[in-house]
C-alpha positions as a Python dict, from the first residue, in 0.01 Angstrom:
ca = {
    (1, 'X'): (0, 0, 0),
    (2, 'X'): (-105, 24, -362),
    (3, 'X'): (38, 296, -581),
    (4, 'X'): (-279, 511, -616),
    (5, 'X'): (-341, 501, -242),
    (6, 'X'): (24, 577, -171),
    (7, 'X'): (40, 883, -395),
    (8, 'X'): (-290, 1013, -259),
    (9, 'X'): (-173, 960, 99),
    (10, 'X'): (144, 1157, 29),
    (11, 'X'): (-60, 1426, -147),
    (12, 'X'): (-303, 1449, 145),
    (13, 'X'): (-18, 1493, 393),
    (14, 'X'): (136, 1763, 172),
    (15, 'X'): (-204, 1940, 150),
    (16, 'X'): (-232, 1936, 529),
    (17, 'X'): (122, 2073, 571),
    (18, 'X'): (56, 2353, 319),
    (19, 'X'): (-275, 2436, 489),
    (20, 'X'): (-100, 2466, 827),
    (21, 'X'): (190, 2658, 671),
    (22, 'X'): (-56, 2932, 574),
    (23, 'X'): (-96, 3020, 943),
    (24, 'X'): (163, 3303, 951),
    (25, 'X'): (-11, 3474, 659),
    (26, 'X'): (-352, 3432, 823),
    (27, 'X'): (-214, 3554, 1154),
    (28, 'X'): (-55, 3859, 991),
    (29, 'X'): (-387, 3940, 824),
    (30, 'X'): (-568, 3910, 1156),
    (31, 'X'): (-312, 4137, 1322),
    (32, 'X'): (-359, 4401, 1052),
    (33, 'X'): (-736, 4376, 1098),
    (34, 'X'): (-698, 4412, 1476),
    (35, 'X'): (-470, 4713, 1442),
    (36, 'X'): (-709, 4882, 1197),
    (37, 'X'): (-1010, 4827, 1423),
    (38, 'X'): (-818, 4902, 1748),
    (39, 'X'): (-899, 4555, 1884),
    (40, 'X'): (-717, 4327, 2125),
    (41, 'X'): (-431, 4135, 1956),
    (42, 'X'): (-486, 3836, 2182),
    (43, 'X'): (-161, 3814, 2373),
    (44, 'X'): (149, 3598, 2335),
    (45, 'X'): (-43, 3270, 2298),
    (46, 'X'): (-252, 3386, 2002),
    (47, 'X'): (-23, 3243, 1732),
    (48, 'X'): (19, 2900, 1898),
    (49, 'X'): (-357, 2882, 1954),
    (50, 'X'): (-424, 2963, 1589),
    (51, 'X'): (-160, 2707, 1480),
    (52, 'X'): (-328, 2435, 1685),
    (53, 'X'): (-674, 2532, 1561),
    (54, 'X'): (-568, 2537, 1197),
    (55, 'X'): (-385, 2204, 1234),
    (56, 'X'): (-702, 2044, 1369),
    (57, 'X'): (-916, 2209, 1100),
    (58, 'X'): (-672, 2092, 832),
    (59, 'X'): (-685, 1736, 963),
    (60, 'X'): (-1064, 1746, 927),
    (61, 'X'): (-1055, 1912, 584),
    (62, 'X'): (-820, 1658, 425),
    (63, 'X'): (-1082, 1380, 400),
    (64, 'X'): (-1379, 1617, 368),
    (65, 'X'): (-1247, 1861, 110),
    (66, 'X'): (-904, 1797, -40),
    (67, 'X'): (-933, 1425, -117),
    (68, 'X'): (-1275, 1452, -289),
    (69, 'X'): (-1167, 1758, -487),
    (70, 'X'): (-851, 1591, -617),
    (71, 'X'): (-1029, 1265, -693),
    (72, 'X'): (-1296, 1447, -893),
    (73, 'X'): (-1018, 1634, -1073),
    (74, 'X'): (-842, 1310, -1160),
    (75, 'X'): (-1156, 1134, -1272),
    (76, 'X'): (-1272, 1423, -1489),
    (77, 'X'): (-932, 1478, -1650),
    (78, 'X'): (-885, 1133, -1795),
    (79, 'X'): (-620, 1253, -2035),
    (80, 'X'): (-391, 1306, -1737),
    (81, 'X'): (-322, 1673, -1806),
    (82, 'X'): (-210, 1861, -1495),
    (83, 'X'): (-388, 2186, -1580),
    (84, 'X'): (-723, 2016, -1633),
    (85, 'X'): (-687, 1835, -1301),
    (86, 'X'): (-595, 2162, -1128),
    (87, 'X'): (-889, 2356, -1268),
    (88, 'X'): (-1146, 2094, -1177),
    (89, 'X'): (-991, 2034, -834),
    (90, 'X'): (-986, 2411, -767),
    (91, 'X'): (-1352, 2443, -862),
    (92, 'X'): (-1458, 2148, -647),
    (93, 'X'): (-1245, 2257, -348),
    (94, 'X'): (-1373, 2615, -363),
    (95, 'X'): (-1732, 2495, -394),
    (96, 'X'): (-1695, 2253, -102),
    (97, 'X'): (-1527, 2516, 116),
    (98, 'X'): (-1802, 2765, 40),
    (99, 'X'): (-2069, 2503, 107),
    (100, 'X'): (-1914, 2408, 443),
    (101, 'X'): (-1874, 2769, 556),
    (102, 'X'): (-2227, 2863, 451),
    (103, 'X'): (-2363, 2554, 627),
    (104, 'X'): (-2181, 2636, 948),
    (105, 'X'): (-2300, 2998, 929),
    (106, 'X'): (-2659, 2883, 878),
    (107, 'X'): (-2639, 2636, 1166),
    (108, 'X'): (-2484, 2880, 1411),
    (109, 'X'): (-2702, 3174, 1308),
    (110, 'X'): (-2442, 3413, 1440),
    (111, 'X'): (-2331, 3608, 1137),
    (112, 'X'): (-2471, 3846, 881),
    (113, 'X'): (-2504, 3770, 513),
    (114, 'X'): (-2220, 4005, 424),
    (115, 'X'): (-1986, 3851, 681),
    (116, 'X'): (-2076, 3503, 559),
    (117, 'X'): (-2001, 3602, 200),
    (118, 'X'): (-1661, 3741, 298),
    (119, 'X'): (-1574, 3427, 494),
    (120, 'X'): (-1690, 3208, 203),
    (121, 'X'): (-1466, 3404, -33),
    (122, 'X'): (-1171, 3381, 208),
    (123, 'X'): (-1220, 3008, 264),
    (124, 'X'): (-1241, 2941, -109),
    (125, 'X'): (-908, 3119, -150),
    (126, 'X'): (-750, 2946, 149),
    (127, 'X'): (-800, 2598, 4),
    (128, 'X'): (-646, 2669, -336),
    (129, 'X'): (-283, 2637, -221),
    (130, 'X'): (-323, 2302, -47),
    (131, 'X'): (-532, 2171, -336),
    (132, 'X'): (-263, 2272, -586),
    (133, 'X'): (5, 2105, -373),
    (134, 'X'): (-199, 1784, -347),
    (135, 'X'): (-268, 1771, -723),
    (136, 'X'): (95, 1845, -807),
    (137, 'X'): (231, 1577, -575),
    (138, 'X'): (-21, 1314, -685),
    (139, 'X'): (37, 1398, -1052),
    (140, 'X'): (416, 1401, -1017),
    (141, 'X'): (417, 1064, -841),
    (142, 'X'): (189, 925, -1112),
    (143, 'X'): (415, 1054, -1389),
    (144, 'X'): (740, 935, -1233),
    (145, 'X'): (588, 594, -1160),
    (146, 'X'): (730, 587, -809),
    (147, 'X'): (525, 450, -524),
}
């Protein structure tokens, strides 16, 4: 495997792991929401079901969201500065996440505008951690020269 492909493959795997590692935080947020609204917490299989769902979603988002965002960040920051790569990758990842969520909401026609805006905001925030991990790993492997 060539060095650029190798460091991007490692970065993509790290982005997927970070995305899945966010599950306990997401689950805790959902539990708080359920307790506030007096809803059903879902039973003992709720956390494993969410873990499986997020793992599958993360596997789909790696090639559709994280890889393009980091590549655009690398191409636009030709000087190789980490902060420039991060800012551009964050902007592209947040825009892609918002675009995907809004597209799904429009296709399913099952949500209100306000709910869609909240989910777009949440999804844009949820992709920042994995994007930062991907950029950091790819940048670090580029700087150290290891393959």
